[in-house]
C-alpha positions as CSV (number, residue, x, y, z in Angstrom):
1,M,120.6,2.6,22.5
2,R,121.6,6.4,22.6
3,K,121.4,6.1,18.7
4,L,117.9,5.1,18.8
5,K,117.1,7.8,21.4
6,S,118.3,10.3,19.2
7,E,116.3,9.1,16.4
8,I,113.3,9.0,18.0
9,F,113.8,12.5,19.5
10,N,114.6,13.9,15.7
11,I,111.1,12.0,14.9
12,F,109.3,14.1,17.4
13,H,110.8,17.2,17.4
14,T,112.8,17.8,13.9
15,S,110.7,15.7,11.4
16,Y,109.2,18.7,9.8
17,G,110.6,19.0,6.2
18,R,112.7,16.2,6.5
19,K,112.5,13.3,4.0
20,G,111.9,9.5,4.8
21,W,108.9,7.5,6.1
22,R,110.1,7.7,10.0
23,Y,109.6,11.4,9.7
24,K,106.2,11.2,8.3
25,I,104.8,9.1,11.1
26,D,104.0,12.2,13.2
27,D,102.7,14.2,10.2
28,Y,100.1,11.9,8.8
29,F,99.6,8.7,11.0
30,I,99.4,10.5,14.4
31,T,97.5,13.5,13.1
32,S,95.1,11.5,11.2
33,L,94.5,9.3,14.2
34,I,93.8,12.2,16.3
35,V,91.2,13.7,13.9
36,L,89.6,9.9,13.7
37,N,89.3,9.9,17.8
38,V,87.6,13.3,17.9
39,L,85.1,12.1,15.2
40,A,84.5,9.0,17.1
41,I,83.9,10.7,20.2
42,I,81.3,12.9,18.5
43,L,79.7,10.1,16.7
44,E,79.6,7.9,20.0
45,T,77.3,10.3,21.7
46,N,74.4,9.2,19.2
47,S,72.8,6.4,21.3
48,D,72.0,4.4,17.8
49,L,75.4,4.5,16.7
50,R,76.8,3.7,20.0
51,H,74.9,0.6,20.7
52,S,75.0,-0.5,17.1
53,Y,79.0,-0.1,16.7
54,Q,80.0,-0.4,20.5
55,F,82.6,-3.3,19.7
56,Y,84.2,-1.0,16.9
57,F,84.3,2.0,19.2
58,Y,86.0,0.1,22.0
59,Y,88.6,-1.5,20.2
60,F,89.5,1.7,18.2
61,E,89.8,3.4,21.6
62,L,91.9,0.7,22.9
63,F,94.2,0.9,19.7
64,S,94.2,4.7,20.0
65,V,95.3,4.5,23.8
66,T,97.7,2.2,23.1
67,I,99.5,4.3,20.5
68,F,99.0,7.5,22.5
69,S,100.6,5.8,25.5
70,I,103.6,4.6,23.8
71,E,103.9,8.3,22.2
72,Y,103.7,9.5,25.8
73,L,106.4,7.3,27.4
74,L,108.8,7.9,24.4
75,R,108.3,11.8,24.8
76,L,109.0,11.3,28.7
77,W,112.2,9.4,27.7
78,V,113.4,11.8,25.2
79,S,112.7,14.6,27.2
80,D,116.3,15.1,28.4
81,L,117.4,15.6,24.9
82,K,115.0,18.4,24.7
83,Y,116.4,20.0,27.9
84,R,119.9,19.5,27.9
85,T,121.0,22.0,30.5
86,M,118.9,20.0,33.0
87,S,119.6,16.4,34.7
88,P,117.3,13.9,33.1
89,F,115.1,13.5,36.2
90,K,114.5,17.3,36.0
91,A,113.9,17.3,32.3
92,R,111.1,14.7,32.3
93,L,109.5,16.3,35.3
94,K,109.7,19.8,33.2
95,Y,108.0,17.7,30.4
96,I,105.3,16.2,32.6
97,F,104.2,19.6,33.9
98,S,104.2,21.3,30.8
99,A,101.3,22.3,29.0
100,M,101.7,19.6,26.2
101,G,102.7,17.2,28.6
102,I,99.5,17.7,30.6
103,I,97.6,17.5,27.3
104,D,99.1,14.1,26.4
105,L,98.4,12.9,30.0
106,L,94.8,14.1,29.9
107,A,94.4,12.5,26.3
108,I,95.1,8.9,28.0
109,I,94.0,9.1,31.7
110,P,90.3,8.7,31.0
111,F,90.9,5.1,29.7
112,Y,93.0,4.3,32.6
113,L,91.3,5.8,35.7
114,P,88.2,3.6,35.7
115,L,90.6,0.6,36.0
116,F,91.7,2.1,39.3
117,V,88.9,4.3,40.7
118,D,85.2,2.9,41.0
119,L,83.2,5.6,39.1
120,D,79.4,5.9,38.6
121,L,77.9,6.0,35.1
122,R,77.5,9.7,35.4
123,N,81.1,10.5,36.4
124,L,82.1,8.1,33.8
125,R,80.4,9.9,31.0
126,S,81.9,13.4,32.3
127,L,85.3,11.5,32.2
128,R,85.0,10.4,28.9
129,L,84.8,14.2,27.6
130,F,88.4,14.7,28.8
131,R,89.1,12.4,25.5
132,L,88.5,15.7,23.6
133,F,92.0,17.1,24.9
134,R,93.3,14.8,22.1
135,I,92.6,17.3,19.6
136,F,95.1,19.9,21.3
137,K,97.8,17.0,20.8
138,L,97.4,18.5,17.1
139,A,100.0,21.3,18.3
140,H,102.6,19.0,18.2
141,Y,102.2,18.2,14.7
142,S,100.7,21.3,13.2
143,A,103.0,24.2,12.3
144,S,99.9,26.8,12.2
145,L,98.9,25.7,15.9
146,R,102.6,26.0,17.1
147,L,102.3,29.8,15.3
148,V,99.3,30.5,17.2
149,G,100.8,29.3,20.4
150,Q,104.1,31.6,19.8
151,V,101.8,34.7,19.1
152,I,99.7,34.2,22.2
153,N,103.1,33.7,24.3
154,K,104.6,36.7,23.0
155,K,101.7,39.0,23.4
156,K,100.4,37.6,26.7
157,Q,101.3,40.7,28.8
158,V,99.2,42.9,26.3
159,L,96.6,40.4,26.3
160,T,96.4,40.1,30.1
161,I,95.9,43.9,30.4
162,T,93.1,43.7,28.0
163,I,91.5,40.9,29.8
164,A,92.0,42.6,33.0
165,S,90.5,45.7,31.7
166,T,87.5,43.6,30.5
167,F,86.8,42.2,33.9
168,I,86.8,45.5,35.3
169,I,84.4,47.0,32.9
170,I,82.2,43.9,33.3
171,M,82.4,44.3,37.1
172,L,81.5,48.1,37.2
173,S,78.8,47.6,34.6
174,A,77.1,44.8,36.4
175,S,77.3,46.7,39.7
176,I,76.0,50.1,38.6
177,M,73.2,48.1,36.5
178,F,72.1,46.1,39.6
179,E,71.6,49.4,41.4
180,L,69.4,51.0,38.5
181,E,67.5,47.8,37.9
182,H,66.8,45.6,40.8
183,S,64.2,47.5,42.1
184,L,62.2,47.4,38.9
185,Q,63.5,43.8,37.8
186,P,64.0,42.0,40.9
187,D,63.8,38.5,38.9
188,K,66.1,39.6,36.3
189,F,68.7,41.5,38.4
190,P,68.6,39.8,41.8
191,D,72.1,40.6,42.7
192,I,75.6,41.7,41.2
193,F,76.4,38.0,40.3
194,G,73.0,37.9,38.2
195,A,73.9,41.0,36.6
196,F,77.2,39.6,35.4
197,W,75.2,37.6,32.8
198,W,73.8,40.9,31.3
199,A,77.1,42.7,31.5
200,I,79.0,39.9,29.7
201,A,76.2,39.5,26.9
202,T,76.3,43.2,26.3
203,L,80.0,44.0,26.4
204,T,80.5,41.1,23.9
205,T,77.9,42.7,21.8
206,I,75.8,39.4,21.6
207,G,72.7,40.7,23.3
208,Y,70.6,37.7,23.7
209,G,67.6,39.8,24.7
210,D,66.4,37.8,27.6
211,V,67.8,40.4,30.1
212,Y,67.5,43.9,29.2
213,P,67.2,47.5,31.1
214,M,63.8,49.1,31.5
215,T,64.8,52.3,33.0
216,G,66.5,55.3,31.0
217,A,69.6,55.5,33.2
218,G,69.9,51.7,32.7
219,Q,69.6,51.9,28.8
220,I,72.1,54.7,28.7
221,L,74.4,52.4,30.7
222,A,73.7,49.7,28.4
223,A,74.7,51.9,25.4
224,I,78.0,52.8,26.9
225,T,78.9,49.2,27.8
226,A,78.0,48.1,24.2
227,I,80.4,50.9,22.8
228,F,83.1,49.7,25.1
229,G,82.4,46.1,24.0
230,I,83.1,47.1,20.2
231,G,86.6,48.5,21.3
232,L,87.5,45.7,23.6
233,V,86.6,43.2,20.9
234,A,89.0,45.1,18.4
235,I,91.9,45.4,20.8
236,P,92.9,41.9,21.0
237,T,91.9,41.1,17.6
238,G,94.4,43.7,16.6
239,I,97.0,42.4,18.8
240,V,96.9,39.0,17.6
241,S,96.7,39.8,14.2
242,V,99.8,42.3,14.4
243,G,101.6,39.4,16.3
244,F,100.7,37.1,13.5
245,L,102.2,39.5,10.9
246,E,105.5,39.7,13.0
247,E,105.8,36.0,13.3
248,I,105.3,35.4,9.6
249,S,107.8,38.4,8.7
250,K,110.3,36.8,11.2
251,M,109.9,33.2,9.6
252,K,110.2,34.8,6.1
253,T,113.3,36.5,7.3
254,E,114.7,33.5,8.7
255,K,114.2,31.4,5.6
256,E,115.8,33.9,3.4
257,I,119.0,34.0,5.4
258,A,118.9,30.5,5.6
259,E,118.5,30.1,1.9
260,H,121.2,32.8,1.5
261,R,123.6,30.9,3.8
262,N,123.1,27.8,1.7
263,Y,123.5,29.5,-1.6
264,I,127.0,30.9,-0.3
265,L,127.9,27.5,1.3
266,H,127.1,25.8,-1.8
267,K,129.1,28.5,-4.0
268,R,132.2,28.2,-1.8
269,V,132.1,24.2,-2.0
270,R,131.7,24.4,-5.8
271,R,134.8,26.9,-5.7
272,A,136.8,24.7,-3.7
273,K,136.0,21.5,-5.9
274,K,137.0,23.6,-9.0
275,K,140.2,24.4,-7.3
276,L,141.1,21.1,-6.3
277,V,140.1,19.8,-9.9
278,K,142.4,22.4,-11.4
279,H,145.2,21.7,-8.7
280,N,144.9,17.7,-9.4
281,F,145.3,18.7,-13.2
282,K,148.3,20.6,-12.8
283,A,149.9,18.1,-10.6
284,K,149.3,15.5,-13.2
285,L,150.5,17.6,-15.9
286,S,153.7,18.6,-14.1
287,G,154.3,15.0,-13.5
288,K,154.0,13.5,-17.1
289,R,156.6,16.6,-17.8
290,N,159.0,15.3,-15.5
């Protein structure tokens, strides 16, 4: 049982680059199933397709939930091998409440919840949208998505400061614009919360044009907010870009170090083999002379 558990853990967590069909299950089968699920959810929103192929949609959903449920239970079972410093109970709790554990649970819970809770049609349709969380399961299997997560995690402090600065500017812009434009456009700027929409659209440089200032002071404020918006969009872009370059450089360095170590190890093994062959040859030659 311990060997089976270790094998399942290796399939889930160390399958990348390993040979053998067992280690390709995650890379190809599960990944394809996730993509097909997202496609099925999109197609099912079309009423004609939903009525014509309801039988196929249902049984594909049943098959997918069965596979994802087995995967969830297996990941829960082997989580103590991932968090070796914890007790099995704490390790499983850590997986359950981790980001990927929550995503894995949200991917299957829309199927099971209506079996235990009576839901009306509107709530049932809203619940089905949670099936789109299955697309985030790709983070288990995609090295690129894992890289994105690593970059965001490492730069989270700087990104948090940027987000906080953005919120402060939005709040100030909305408050000042409300004072400048409320008397002239009470329907467009009824309160500060209503001005938030204008501030967000302007700061992100989208500018839908449905709400805009008419006073001179308001137009100057809008110009200043738009200029700030250009900088605030560029800052997180630069942070993430630098983070990507750092991670790629780190991965490249680690790969080069690993290749160098393998080369040195291989060279030492060859040298040891040559010495062994030479020693055996001398021993045989000495035995013949004697």
